[in-house]
C-alpha positions, 0 to 999 in steps of 0.5 A, spaced: 694 888 707 690 893 712 695 898 716 696 894 723 693 900 728 693 895 734 693 900 740 701 896 743 704 898 736 701 905 736 703 907 742 710 904 742 711 907 735 709 914 737 713 913 744 719 912 740 719 918 735 716 922 742 723 927 741 722 928 734 715 929 733 714 936 734 721 938 729 719 933 724 711 936 724 714 943 723 720 940 717 715 936 713 709 940 713 713 946 712 711 949 718 703 949 715 702 944 721 702 951 725 696 954 720 692 948 720 692 949 728 690 956 728 685 955 723 681 950 728 681 954 733 678 960 729 673 955 726 671 952 732 673 957 738 672 957 745 666 960 749 666 961 756 668 957 762 665 950 760 672 946 759 675 943 752 677 936 751 683 934 746 683 927 744 689 924 742 693 930 744 700 928 742 705 933 745 700 938 747 700 943 740 692 944 739 691 944 746 696 950 747 693 954 741 686 953 745 689 956 751 692 961 747 685 963 744 681 962 750 687 966 754 688 962 759 681 963 762 678 955 759 681 949 762 683 944 758 684 937 758 689 933 754 689 926 753 693 921 750 695 913 751 703 915 749 706 917 756 712 919 752 708 924 748 704 926 754 711 929 757 713 932 752 706 936 753 707 937 760 713 941 759 711 945 753 705 947 758 710 949 764 715 953 759 710 958 758 706 957 765 700 954 762 700 947 766 696 949 771 690 951 766 692 944 762 691 937 765 695 932 761 692 925 762 693 918 760 687 916 755 685 911 750 680 915 746 676 909 745 674 909 752 675 916 755 676 917 763 671 923 762 664 925 765 659 925 760 657 931 757 662 935 760 666 939 754 664 945 750 668 942 745 671 935 744 677 936 738 682 932 736 688 933 731 691 928 726 690 923 731 682 919 729 686 916 724 691 912 728 685 910 733 683 902 731 676 903 731 674 910 728 666 910 730 667 908 737 673 914 738 667 918 734 662 916 739 667 917 745 667 924 743 661 926 742 659 922 749 663 927 752 661 933 749 656 938 752 649 939 749 650 944 744 658 943 743 662 941 738 666 936 736 672 937 732 676 933 728 683 936 724 686 930 719 690 929 713 686 928 706 687 927 699 688 934 695 683 933 688 686 939 685 690 936 679 696 938 678 697 938 686 694 933 687 699 928 683 705 932 685 703 932 693 701 925 692 709 924 690 712 928 694 707 924 700 708 917 698 716 918 697 720 923 699 716 925 706 717 917 709 725 918 707 726 925 710 723 922 716 726 916 716 733 920 715 731 924 722 728 920 726 732 914 724 730 908 729 723 911 729 722 912 721 716 906 721 712 912 724 712 916 717 712 909 713 706 909 717 703 915 716 701 916 708 698 909 708 693 911 715 691 917 711 690 913 704 686 908 708 681 913 713 674 915 711 675 922 708 670 928 705 663 926 705 664 918 708 667 921 715 661 926 715 656 920 715 660 917 720 659 924 724 652 924 723 652 916 725 655 918 732 649 922 734 652 929 731 648 934 727 649 940 722 656 937 720 661 940 716 668 940 713 673 945 710 678 943 706 685 947 708 691 948 704 688 946 698 685 939 701 691 937 704 688 937 711 680 937 713 677 940 719 671 937 720 666 939 725 659 936 728 654 939 733 652 935 739 644 936 739 
């Protein structure tokens, strides 16, 4: 049975785990998630003063990474439909004095409250698979992206190299959910949901085709850490 990605369910699930979200992300990835965002902002670097949009921002880690990469010179809009996550993101931005540069807004990725062609980069890290309609989410990201700008999606993927594929698959399906349940307690369903949602999400060329269907060109993908994560990048002509 397909995983339930209805908006209310996903919003409530991440609202419950919000306070432990950053801690568990770093723990379960052994801190490698920081490297993946670091690679993203270098493979898709900011240029000039045109703003950047981070979709499904969660607690704002990718938005903060782009703020650092831009030297605080580029305005950033960070949107999410989970208010608990947004509040933590605002606190993190204020702590480093970035709250005047990063605007956190409540926004559903399937209907972004932003103007057409307004952003040099429209990005998302580990959030597109949580959007109920992947194609609608990509279409909205493409709509918000300026001509000549880029859409970047950083997402979990399934490694193909053996024996790493087997070892990682065992960890991802069996160990990670148990650790998540232990630390998140009443919010542990988010870590049962994670491997299922990754398994059902289009990967590789399948996602590249959806990029092209959204009107994006020069679509490329960059496997990271033996394919545990992949960065997909498309250009808006």
